[in-house]
Each structure stands twice: as C-alpha cells, then as structure tokens.
N, C-alpha and C positions, 0 to 999 in steps of 0.2 A: 581342243585341249582342255585341261582341267582349269576351270575358272574359279572354283570354290577353294580358295587357298587357305589351307590349315596345316599346322605342323604335322608332318608324317609320323606315324607310330615309330617308337624307338626301343621297345623292349626286345629281348632276344628272339622271341617267337615271331614277332611282327617283322623284325629285320630279316629273319630267315625267309619269311613269305615274300618280302620285297625282293630279296636277292634271287630266290627261285623264280619269281615272276619275270625277271629280266633274261632268263635263259633262252627262251625261244626267240626273243627279239635280237639277242646277241648273235644267234646262229643266222638269222635272216640278214642282219646288217653286214655279215661277212662278205656278201656279194653285192652290197649297195654300190651305186655308181657315184662318180665324182659330182654329177649334177645334183643328186639327192643330198649328198653331204653339204654341198655349197648352199643349197636352199635352207638347210637347217642352220647353218652358220649365219646366213642373212637374217633369218627369223630371230636368232639370238641377239644379233646386233641391233635389230629394230626394237626389240623389247628393252634392251638396256637404254637405248636412246629415249624411249617413251617413259622410262622411270628415272631419268636423270635428276629431276627436281626432288623426288623422294629420296634418292641417294644422297644428295647434298644435305638434306635435313637429317638423314640417318647418321651421316658422318659427324654432323654437328653434335648430335646426341651422344654418340659413342666416343668421339675424340675431340670435339670442338675443332674439327679440321676445316680450314678454309676451302671454299668451293673450288678455287683455282688449283689447290693442291690435290683435291679429289680428281679433277680432270687430268692433271699431269701425271699423277702416280698410280691412279686406279683405272680410269677409263681409257686414257690414251694407249697404254700398253695392250689392253684387251682388244681395242679396235684395230690396232696395228697387227695383232695376231690374226684376227678375223680377216683383215684385208689381205695379208700375206697368204693365208691358207686358201682363201677363195681364188686367189690369182694363180697360185702355184700347185693346187691340189692335183690337177690332171697329170702334171709332170711327175709329182711325187709318187702317184699311184702306179705309174707305168713300170713294168718289169725292167730291171737294169741288166742288159746283156753283159756277160763276162767272156773273155777270151778262153780258148781251150788251153790245156796243158799237155805236155808230152804223155803223161800217164793216162790222160783222158782223151787221147787223140781220137778224132772222129765223132765226138759228141758235141752237142750245143748246150749251153747253160745260161742261166739267168738268176737273178735274185728278185723275188716277188715280195710285196709287203702285204701281209695279212693281218687283219684286226686281231687283237689279243682276245677280246671277248668282254667279259664283265669286269669293270674296273672300279676302283675306289680312289677318290681324291679327298684327302684330308688337308684342309687349309688352316693357316694360322690366323691370329687376330690382327696382326700389324698392318697387313694390306689385304683385307678380307674379300675384295673383289678381284684384284689382279692375280692373287695367288690361288684363287679357287676357280675363277672363270677362265683364266689364261690356260691352265692345263686342260680344262673342259673343251676348249676350242681344239686343242691337239687331239684329244680323245675322240671327239666327233669327227674330225677330219680323217682319223684312222679307222672309223667305222665301228666304234665300241658303244656299249651301254655303260652308264656311269651312275654311281651313288656318290653324292657330294656330302661331306661332313665339314661344315664351317665351325669355327671356334665359338664356344658359348659366351665368350667375352664381348662379342659384338652383336647383341640381340637386335638392335635397330636396323643395322645393315642386313643382317640375316633375314629379317622380315621382308625387306624389299627384294632380296635375291630369291626368296621362296616364291614371290609373285612372278618374277621374271621366268624362273624355271617352270613353274606350273602353267604359265601362259604359252610356253614354247614346246613342252614335251609331256608325253604321258609318263607316269612313273615306271612303266615297263621299259622305258628307254633311258631317261634321266630323272633322278629323284634327289631331292635335298632333304637330309635328315638332320634334325637338331638334337642336342643332348650334351651330356658331360662325359666323364670318364667311362661310365658304364656303357654308354652308347658306342663309344670308340672301341671298347673291348668286344662288344657284341659284333660290331662290323668286322673287326680284325679276326674274329673266329671263323668268318666265312671264307671259303676257298676261292677268292677272287683270282682272276687271271693276271691282274697287274694292280699294284698300289703305288700311287703318287702322293708322297707326303712332303709337306713343307713345315719346318719347325726346328726345334732345338736338337742338337746331337744326342742328348739324353733320351728324349722321346723317340728319336729316330732309331735308336738301338732297340727299343721295345717294339716298334713297328717291324723292324727287320726280323726280330726273333719270332714274332707272330707269323710273319709271312713265311718263314722257313718251315713251319709246320705243314704248309701246303705246297712248298717249293714255288711260291708265288714270286714273280719278278717284282722288283721295286725300283722306283726312282726316288731318291731322298735329296731334297734341297734343304740343307741344314745351315749352320752359321759358323761362328768362331770370331776371334778377335782380328779383324781385318786391319792391317797396318797401313799407314800412309807415310812415305819418306819424302822429305824435302831437303835437297842439298843446296850448297851455297850458290850454285849456278842458276837456280830456278828463278822464274818470274814470281817474286814473292807476293806481289799484290794480286795477281791472277790466282796463284795457288790459294791464298787466303779466301778469296771470293768463292771459289769452287768448293774448297774443303768445308768452309762454314755452311754453305748451302747443303752439301751432302750430309754433314753431321746433324743439322737442325731440322731438315725436312722430316715431317711426321714426328717431331720432337725426338729425333734420334732413334726411333723404333723401327730400324731398317736393318735387315740381315747383312747388307753390303755397305753399311755406313762406315766411314773411317772410325776405327775403334781406339787406336793409339797413334799419336803423331810423333814421328821421329824427325827431328830437325837438326841440321848441322849447327854446332854451337855458335859459330861465327855469325849466323843470321837469325838466331832464335829470337832475340828481342825485337828485331824489325818485323819478323813474321807475326809475333804476338801482338804488336801494335796494330798491324793491319787487321788481324782477327777481331780485336776489340772494337776498332773503328767500324768494321762491317756489321758487327752485331748491333751497334748503336744505330747505324743507318737503317737497318732493316726492321728492327723491332722496338727501338726507343732509346732515349738518352739515359734513363735510370731504371732501377729495378721495378718501380711501380708501372712505368710505361711499358716495359717489356712484358710484365705479367698481364697487362690489359690489352696487349696487341692481338688483333683478330687474325693475324697471320702466323701465330705460333700455336701449334696444336698442344693438346694435353696428353698426359700419360694415360694408358688404357684403364687402370684402376688404382685404388689407393694402395693395395698390396705391392704392386710393381713400383709405384712412386716411392713408397717407404723403402723398398730395397735399394733404389738408386740413391736416395737420400742417405742411407746407411753407408753406401760406398764412399760418398763424398765425406761424410763425418769421419769415417775410419781413416781415410787418407790424410785429412787435415789434422786429426789427432796425432798422427805419426810424423807430422812435420811438413806436409805438402802445403803449397801456397795456391791461392785462387786469384790470378790476375783478372779474371772476369767471372761473374756469377757466384755460385756457391750457396745461394739461398734457395729455399724451396718451401712449399706448402703442400705436403703430401696428402693432407685430407681433401684438398681441392684438386689433387692430381697434377700439381704444377711443380716442375723443376726448372730453374732458370738455366739459360745457356751458360755453360761453365767450362772454364779452362783450368786445368790443374798442372802445376809445375813442381819440381823438386820432390818428386814422389818416391818414397822408399820402396825398395823391392818387395818388402813384406806386406805392402798395402793390398787389400783384397781386390781393388780395382785393376790391379796388374794381372790378375788371373781370371777374373770373371768377365764374360761378355757383358758389356754395359747396357746396351739396348736403351739408351736414353741420351739426353742432350749434354753429355759430359765428355770432354776430350782431354785425356792425359797427354802431356807433352814431355818427351824424353829427348835430351840432347845427345848428340854423338859427335865424335871427331873423325873417325875413319869408317868407311862403309862396311868393313869387315865386322864391326861391332853389331850393326843392324842385321846383317846376313846371319850371323851366328845366333842372335836373339830369335829371329824368325824360325830358323831351322831347329832350334831347341824346343819348339812348341808345336802343337797340332797345326796341320796345314790349314790356312785360312781360306774363306770363301772368295775373298778379293784382296788384291794387293795394289796399292796406288803409289806411283812414283812421280815426283816433280823434279825434273832436271833438264839441262840442255846438253848434257854430256852423253854421247853415244856409248862410251865405254861403261858408264854407270848403268845405262839401260841394259846392255849386254850382260853385265854381271848379275843384275837382279833377275833377269830372265833365265839365265843359265844356272844360277846357284841357289835359287829358291823354288818352291812349289806352292801353287795356290790355284783355286778354281778359275780365276781370271786375273789378268794383270792389265792395268790401265796406266798409260803414260800421259802426264800433264792433263788429266781430267779426272772425273770422279762419278761413279754411279751409272754412267751412260751405257755401260756394257749391258745392263738389264734391258734397256729399251731397244737394243740393236737385234732385231729378229733374225738377222742372218748369222748371228753368232750363237754358239751353244752356251747355255747358261746352266751352271752347276758347279759343284764343289769337287773335292778330292779327299778321300778317306774321311776324316772327322768332319769335314765341311760338306760332305755329300757324296752321292753315288749316282751316276747317270746325268743326263742333260735334258733340258727343256727348251722351248721356244722354236718357232719356225719349223724347218724340216727336222730338227733334232727332237722337238716335241712329238712330231708325227711318228718318227722312228721309235721313240720311247714307248708309244702305245701300239706299236706294230711288231709283229714277228717277221724278221727277215728270213724268208723261207728259201732255201736252196732248191732250184729246179733244174734238172738235168734230163736231156733227151738223148737216148742212145742212137748211134749211127750203125754202119755196117759192122758185122761181127768179125770181119777178117783179121783185124789187128788184135782184138782182145782174145780171140780164139787161140792165138799163139801162146797164151799163158794159161790155158785150161790144162788140168791133169790129163794124162800122166806127165810128170815133169822129166822130160828127156834131157840128155846132156846139152842138146842144141838149145832147148828152151832155157836151161839154166845159164848158158852162155849169153843168150839174148838179155835175160834179166840182169845179169852182171854188167853187161855193156851199158844198159840203160842207167844203172846206178852209177857206174864210173863216169858216164857223160854228165849226169846231173851233179856229180860231185866236183866237177871242174870249176 
C-alpha cells in the first residue's frame, strides 16, 4: 500500500483522473467475495487501532476533546460497524429468495445485492472519524470504490485519517481528498454511482442538486432541531442526567443532540435544578472551573463560537433568562453549558439549529401544544421523550414524524447498529448503519428465472375470447 502519505491532488483535472482511475477497480470489486471484503475491513480496523494515540492528539488540537470522548463517540461506533459487517457480511450478500405470485406463476425469483460502483462520501467536521469512516465500512462491505472528502475544519484529524487510508488502500480503491468548497464542487461534478453526505440541510440540497445532473443516488444524513419532551410522570433526575450528557457531549456539536427541551410546567423548576446540579458535578462549581475542565470540548472555530454567542445574546436581549451559563469566550472557542428560559418566540435561537452547548427550555401544559409545535416545523432527525405514560408514548409515535424516536434515553440510537440511522425529508434521505448501510451502497437487483411456458403461452397473441375470459377471471380473482 501507499506509505508515502501526502495530500492527494484536488483540482478539477486531477480529481477527474482519480475518479477515472477507480473505474476498473469498481468493475472488479463487483464480484469480490465476502472473505476479501472482510479482510479489508480487518485491515482498516487494525490501522485505526494503530493510530489511536495520534487521533487522541489530533482531537485535542481540533476540538480539545477528551480522549474518553474520542473513544466513545468516534472509535466505538466505527469498530462496532466493522464488527457487525465482518460477522454478518456473508448473510447480507446472499440472494434473498422471494415467493412467486399468480401473475408470475412457474418462475423463481430472488433479490441480489450488487455494488453500486464508484462512491463519494462527504463527511462533516463535528465527528470527523465516525461520520466518514462509518459509511466507508458500509461501502467496502458492499464492494465499492470510494473517494472520501472530510471537512477542511479538522486538519489535524484529517492528517491521521490520510495515513490510515493510505496504509490500507491504493487510491484506485479508496482515496482521501482534502480541500475546501472548490474541491467539493469538483467532486460533485463527477458522475458517481452513489453519494453519501452528512451535513446541514442547506448543503444537502446542493449535493442533491448536483447529483441530479447525473441521476446519482444519494444518502443524506442531515440535521434539524431535535426536540426533547419531559412530562410530569418522568424520572426527572434520570432525565436530567441523560439530557445534559446528550446536550454537552462534543460541546453540543452533534446532529442528534437535544436542541429544545419541552418540559411540563409543573415540573420545570425541579428539572432545571437537577440540570444545574449535574453540570456542577461533571464540569465544576463555577464558571472558571467549567472553562478549565478537561472534560468539556471546545467549539470547532471562532466563527461558529461567535454564532452561538450571538444566539445567546439575542435571546437575552429579548428577555430570556439564563438559569445556568450564558457566558462565553468566542475568541478561545469556549461557550459555557447554558440553559435558557422564558424565551420569546421571536428569538433567533428558536428557529436556528444551535449546534452548541445551549439548551432552550419551553414550558407546556398539554401535550397537544408540543405536538402542534413539532408538526408546524421541518421534521427533526431525532425526537426524545421522557415519560412513564404509555398513552403519551403512543401519541408522540403516532402523531409526529422524525428520523428516530427515543423513549427515556438520548443519543443511543446512533450506536445501535441493528437500527437504521437517518432522517426524513428536511432531516435526511435514506439510512445508514449495519445492514441498512450495506443496502445504501448496494443496488437491490431483481432476479427472475423463467419456468415452463405452458402458463404464459396462454396469454400470447392472438387474443381470443377464451384468453380474454381467462385474463378477466385473473383480474376478478385478484380484486377480491
């Protein structure tokens, strides 16, 4: 494999050469065996393990992210994907037999899974390993070639990933390309067979528009304002523990983080007290201690930190209160864990995806209020509900739509590789993880084998009255 690790070329002409160079490999991989694909996944996992220390250092540079959080949110999901794919790949690749129908009587049929070919994976900056290498696992399992495009906002992590990829694959099979908007545009101009994009809905629309020029299939993992609902029957202490964890991991820069907390008015103050206590226990007793905590990550860059700070300022200037946090140092990429209450509807934070450690808290009296609020806005990537009432669970499940719904927990759906992970409409198209990721990078090909012609010949021209009666009888029988 390539051991001379340098950034791969990224101008339009060189990207075209790289794309063209993967054509023959993609055709060859179409018939690759499960064993060959498993070996590649094993090699990828070994390379990630070998570069763990470099990844810890890189995440410190890009995020000041604690090593334990790197393991939990970046490496663990990828190793789980590799483990699942290596264990289940033989079963996933087997054709699935389907029963015959009356119209196709006498035939045998199955669904086979064929690699799509040359694929593009564009990753975001917030989880630069999990969101780039996780889909790569699925693409390799399905037998594709891949060009990877990580975000330019995580240069230290990208440098390590470039080493990992170069040590495992030739560029004709898997290549990592770095660059900014011009690089993405050059990549999207290529007629890939599939594009897997993780990022914002706004950029997702641009990706989908570019893909439409070549009728390229897409998987879009987007975002949105994921609500969390806590009613008066919930275990408030447990809810606070998990919600604060989900909100503050990676400093809130998570697409499925709780974005807005809806809490029943009668238990609002109790829940807020628990939340403040948990913040103190985990990160420090005062603002200075929290800012110095080694367990609280930083915002990716000053521009993003300034944006979050502006959302806080706008809400406070319009009358919102801060029961916790509210302070920031955007030049050092720090925003304190913040709770906001009494927020006016006109505040910007009520419309923008926050993507930071700020949690707006909205009181409600009746569940109808929250259901109507959610249904009046774009469908979220995740919806969290804390309750002990089955009736409440049924109503939220039946009367709202979201990419996933989680009852009395938070974020764990991403780590469950037997569940599909994806959004709906504005929060995404298609699914990833486990067999769903394998299918995303595969073409489900219908395969039918004809049997004796005796039956079907009855419907060949010329169409006699007898044949017309038989066709009519068949329709009448199916219509019953």
